[in-house]
Structure formats: C-alpha cells, structure tokens
N, C-alpha and C positions, 0 to 999 in steps of 0.2 A: 384739644381733641382733634383727631384726624379721621379721615374716612377712606375706605377702600371700595372700589367697585369692580365686580367681576362679571364678565359677559360670556355666555356660551350660546351661540345661535340667537334665539329670540328671548332667552331667559336672562334677566339681569337681576343680580342680587346686590343690594347695598347694605353694608354693615359697618359698625364702628370698629376701627382697628385699635388694638390695645395701646395705651399710652406708653407702656414699657418698651414696645417695639421700636418706637421712634426716639424718644428722648430729645436732646438738643444736639444739633450737628451743624457743620458748615457745608454749604454748597460751594464748590470751587470751580472757577472758570478761568481758563487760560486767556490772557489778554492779548492784544495785538502788538505788544512790545516784542522786539526781535527775539527769536528763540535762542540765538547765540549770545545774547547779552549776558555778560558776567556781572551780575548786579552786586555791588559792594555796599550800597546804602539806599534806603528808601524812606520817604517821609510823607505824611498825610495831613491835610487840613482837618479841622475839628469834625466836619460833617462827612469826611471821606470822599468828597467829590474832586478835590484838587490834590494831585500826587506829583512827586518828583523823585527821580531815581538817578543814581550815578554809578559808574563802573567802567568796564572796557567793552568795546563793541563785539569782541570775540572773533574778529576777522584779522586784525593786525595787532601784534604784540605791543602793548602800551598805548593803544589808541583810546584815549579817554573819551567819555561821552556823558551827556546829561539829557534825560528824557522827562517831559512833563505831560500830565493829563489833566483835563478839566471836567471829565465826565466819568469819574470813578474807574478809570482804567480802560474804558471802552476803546478809546483811540489815544495814541501817543504821538508827541511831536519831539523830534530831536532839536534841541536849542543850541546856540553857539556855546562852546566851552571856553573857559578862561584860558588866556595865554599863560603858559608855564615857562618862566625864565630859568628853570633849573638847569644846571650844567649836566644833569643826568637826563637822558631822553625819556626813560620809562617811569615818569612820576605819575602814579595812579591817583584817581579820586577815590577816597576810602570811606567817607561818611558825609551825611547831608541832614539838614534840619530846616524846618520852616516855621513861620508864624502860624497862628491858629487859622487864619484865613487863607493860608497857602501862598501868599503873595511874595513874602520876603524869604529868600533862600540863603543858606550858608553852607559852604562846601569845605571839606578838609582833605588834604592830599597827603600822600606818603609814597615811599618807594622801597623796594627790597633790593635795588640794584646799587645801593650805596652803603658804605660803612658809617656814614654820618646821616643826620636827619636832613631830609631834603623835600619836605612837603610844605605847602602853603595853605592859608585860609583865604577863601574867596567869599564875597557876599554880593548880593544883588537885590535891589529894591525895585525891580522892573514891573512888578505887579502883573506878570504874565505877558509882558510886551517884548521888548528887544533883548532883555537880559544882558544889560551892561554890567560886567563884573569888576569888582574892586578887590584889592588885596589888603589884608590887615597888616599894620606896621608894628614893629617892635615898640614897646612902651617907652624905652629910654633912647631909642634911635629912630625918630620919625623919618620915613622914607626907606627904612630898612625893613624888609618883610619878615614877618614871623616865620621861622624856619624850624620845623619839627616833623616827626612822623605823627600825624594827627589820626587818632583812632576813633573818636566819638564826639558828637556835637549835641548840645541841648539848647533849647530856646524857650524864653518865656512866651506866653500866649500872644502878647502884642508885638513880639519881635524886638523889643528894646534891649533885652538882656540875652547874651549869648555866652555859653561856656564850651570850651573845646579841650578835650583831654589829649595830651601829647605824650611823647616818649618820656620827657623829663619834667614837663610843666603842665599846669592847667591854666589856660589863658581865658580871661573874662572881659567882656565888654558890657557896659551898662548904658550906652548911648547909641544904640542901633549900629554897632560895629565900627564906629568912627575911631575910637581910641580903646586901648586894651591895657590890662595889667595882669601880672602873674600872681596867681593865688598863693599865699603862704600856706604850706601844708604842715600841720602838726598832728600828733607828736613825732611822726616818723615818715620822712620823705624817702620812699624807696625808688621812685622813678618808674618809668614805664606805666603811665596811667592808662588803663584799659578802657574805661567807660565813665561817663558822667551824665546825670539826668537832673532835672530841676522841677520844682512846683510851677504852677501856672503863672504865679507872680514873679518867679525867678529868684525868690529869697532863699528857699530851702534847696540845697544841693546834696546829691549823693554821688560819691565817686569811689572807684576801686583801683588800687595799684596792683591788681592781679591777685595779691595774697589777702589783703584786708579791705574793709569797707569803711569809708569815712563820711561824715555828714557835716553840713554847714547850715546855719540858720540866718546868715547875713550876707548872702550872695558871694560866699567864698572868702570873706575877710578873715575868718577863723574857722578851724575845723576840729572835730572830735572823732576819735576812734570808736567804732561801734563794737558791740559784743558778738558780731557775726563771726562764726568760726573761720580760722585761717584756711583758705582754699584758693584754687585757681579760678577766681571769679571772672566770668566772661561777659556778662550783661546784667543791667539793672533797669527796672522801670518803676514809675511812681504814679500815685494818684495825683489829681490836680492840686490838692492841698498839701501834699508832701508827707502825709501821715502813714499811708499804706504803701509799702514797698515790696517788690518781688525781685529776687536776684537768683541767677543760675551760674553754675560753674561747668567747665569743660574738662575736668580731670577724669581719670578712670572711675572715680567714685562720684561722678557728677550728680548733684542734687539741685532742687529748687527750694529756696527758703522764702518765707514772707515775714513781714513785720507790720504790725498795726499801730505802732507808736513811734514813727519816724526813725526807726533803726535802733531804738533802745533795746528791744528784745527781738529774737529771731526764732522762727519755728520751721522745721523741715516739712514740706508738703508731701502729699501722697503721690506726686509725680514719680515716674520710674527713676531709680538710681542707676549708677554705672552707665550713664549716658553722657555723651559729649554735647552739652547744650551750647548753641551758638548765638541765640537772640531771645529776647523776651519782651512782651508788651503788656500794658495794663490799661483798662478803661479809666476814665477820670474819677470814678467812684471806687476803684480798686476791686470790684467784684468779678469782672471778666478779665481773665489772664490768658495769655497764649505764649508758648515757648516752642522753639524749633531745635532740632538736633542735626548733627552732621550726617546721620543715617538717612535723613529724608523725611522724618516724622515731624508733624506739627501737633502738639498737645494743647488743648484748651480747657479752661475751667470757667464755669459761670457762678461759682460759689466761693470766690476768693482763694482758690487753691485746695479746697477740701477734697474734691474729686476731679478727675481728669479724663478726657476722651481724646482719641488721636485720629488724625488723618495721615495717610501714607503717600509719599511722593517718590519718584524714581531717582532723584538727585537731591543733595542736601541744600537746605535753605540757608543762604548766607546773610540775608537781611530781612527784617520784618517791621511793619508798622500797623497801626490800628486807628480806626475812627475813635472819637471821644467816648462814644457809648460802648465800644468794644464789639459791636455786632458786625463790623467789616474788618477783615484782615487782608493785608497786602504782603505777599511773600515774593522776595527776589531770590532767584536760584543761581547757583554757580554754573552758568552756561545753559540755563533752561528758561530764560525769560522771566516774566512776572505773572503771578496768578492772583486773583481776587477771591476771597472767601466771604460768603454771606451767612451769618448765623440765622438759623431757622428758629424763630420765636413762635410758639403755638398760638394760633388765634383762639378766641373764646366762642363757645356755643357753635362749633362747626357742625353743620347739618347738610343733608343731601336728600334729594328726591329724584325719582326717575320718571321719564315720560317718553313718548315716541321721538321727541326731538333730541334727547340726551339726558345727561345727569346735571341737575340744577344744584349748585353748591352755594352755600351762604354761611356767613359767620359775622360776629361782632368784633370790631376793633376800634382803634382811635378814630375820632371824627376827622373827615377830610384828610386821611392819611393813605399813602400809597402802599399796597400790599402785593406781593408776588405769589402766585399759585404755582406750586411745583407738583410734578407727578413722577411716579416710579412704577415699573412693571414687576418689581420683585422686592421683597424685604430681606433677601439674603445679603449678608455683609460682604463687601462694602456696598451700601445702598447708593444707587446712582439717581439722584433727583435732577429732573430736567425742568426748566422754567416753562410754563404753559402760557400765562398771560399776566400782565401787570395792570391792575385796576385800583382805583381809589375808593375809599369808603365815602358814604354820603355824610351829611351834617349830623346824622344820628349814629354814625359808626357802622352802618350796615354795608356789607360787601356781598355782591351776587355775581355769579357767572354760570353759564350753561355750557358744559363740555359736550359738543356734538360729535367728537371723534373717539369717544371712549370705546365704542364697539369695534374699533380697529385692533383692540388688544384683548387678549384672553383674560387679563386682569389689570387693574390700574389702581394705584394708591395715591392719595392726595395729602398735601400739607401746604401751609401758607405761612408767610413771614413778612415782616416789614423790609 
C-alpha cells in the first residue's frame, strides 16, 4: 500500500493511492562510473554491494579498463589492468565474472582487429587489494596462454569452478583457475560459443553456440542438446540450482524463453518479440528476471517471465548483472557509464497522518532491516521516484518518518522498498 499527500495553502489531504497505479518498478540511479565508459561486462556479488566492470575507457581506442565498487556502485575505483602480450594492440576486455563474495575476478578478452583469435583469460584473487592478474594456460601446453575470442564467463559461488565460452572452445577450470581443460561438446560442435552460465555449485552448465542450447550436469564433461528452438541465442541466465533457465535471442524475431526443468522443455514468455535482446539476468530462485535490448529498453519480470514491465534509456545496454535476490540491477551502457536499479517492493500496512510539523509515515517491514522512502510529484508515466531518506525498522519491524518538507510541493506521492 502506498500513500499520497496533497497540499494547497493550509489544507492538506492524505489519501490512499490505488495499488494499480504503482505496481512494481525499478528506481534507476546513474553511478559515478565514467560517463564515456564503454562497458562490455559487469558482475555483482550475491548481496549487490561489490561490483566489477570491464570495457574501454571511451577516450582512447582500445584502452582497456577495469573498475570496481564496494558500495553498490556509489563510488568506483579504476584498478590496474592485466598486461596484454597480444601482437595486436586493440585487445579488448569482453566479459567478467566473480565469486559470490565479489573477491575473485575472472576476465576474458577478445579483439575485432585480427583474423585469428587473440584474447586471453585473466584471473585475480586479490580480494579487492592490489589485483595481481594471472593468465590461464593451455591444458596441454603449460606456459602457453589460452588464446581465443572469449565471449562469456561463469563462476561457481565459491569461485572454485570457472567456465569461459570462446570462439571455438569452452574452457573450464575446477581448481580456482590454476589449470584448465577444454569441454567436449556433443552432439554437434558448431564453434563460436556465445554464452555460458552455471549453477551455484558449478555442476550444471548451460551454453549456446548461437543457434542451439546445450546443458551439462557434470561440469562440462558431457553435454546434451536441449529442445530449445534453433535461433540466434545471445544470452542465458540460470537459477542457483540450475533448474530454472531464461534465454534470449537477438534476431529480428527475438524472443525470451524460459525453462523450469533444466532445459528439458522451453516456453516463450510474454516479453516483446521482434526485439534484439543483448543480455538477461535471473535471481537465484528464478522468479525475478531482467533483459535488455539494443534499443535501450530494460524489461523486468517478478513472476518468472509471466508478465513484463519496461524502463527506457537513451542508449542500448551492453551488459547487465543482478544481486542474488534480483532486487538490484546493474546496467552497463555502450558509452553511457553504469546505472543501478533498485526494485521497489511495497511495504505492508503503509499509513500516514498529518500534523503541523508534517506528514508522519509508518509501515511494517522486516525487523532491523533498512528501507528507503521514495517520493514523486506526479504519477504520470514515466514516474520519477526520488529517494527521501533511508531508515531501518526496529526489532518489531516498525518504520517511522515525518516528512517536514511535503508542503513545498502541490502534491507528493510516497512509496518504500528495501
């Protein structure tokens, strides 16, 4: 339940705003990451506090960069980037993954300036300190670096297992990136592996070779072709147990499909078709999904893809990540920096009363939990919610705040979320 307050001179009227007006939405905030950052990959810790992003700095062609944040994107630090011994100068960083605590990072590189594969895999266990980077070696040739155009990285929650999808191979490590092996792909190895994801324990894998989707239940030792329709698949996401999957494609008849049985069956969702989808995310339970398109729209669902709502941006989203509960989204733009989205979850028993000092707002929530109060001056779409204050509930779950500035507006609407 939400409340709205309207004030005209000395008359103040407080009334309940219809639930249908609000629904669930994301409040987006532009972070301090450089606005000219061409973000090609972004990753998040489980709680959404620790982030890492890779790409180009937007000022010099081929100037690779890695940024990290330890406060949900409020501030960012540019960390040292790996040395790239490529014979080609413009070897970009294309994808990034982290352990669930955000400490261990893995990077994948590629280049469009070579007719052969010329990207490397880098990993760091710096735990947010100096970020000393190491390069992954070929399985059969120790000391010879893995050399591919790497497109996608996945990591188990503890960081012990890593899977990287490359142009011709899927490389896998099961010992914190120290040694690697190439996954045998059956029944049809097409090459140009576009994306790979895994369950929290790293045992269940899902990968696409652009046209078809494959699954593995043994960390890539063997694979099965799923019943997903042949399409130009661009991105996949998985629940933590690997049973709920969501996949999108970027062809002219682009659709988003979901599976609730580890890829055995697939169902098209109600997300718009004829859309070029570029990335997709999933909460650990598979209920909260988000997908972005080249047109600049981000669509999200809080019911496993049954219905979708959209936010619009001026430039297309190139990379996206989410917190484990799906309530925080992190969007990396093609030359537009990074934005953070917070899902507004309605508080319970939201009530208000007026006095000479202001509007007293209160509701019930989780005990000892932080909630953010948002306000808007209009319900005309798109609604612009602005944060007012962040307070925590008491041991009984009670939250209270008095807005003394409400009479500065002709009308003001309120909502709150974690």
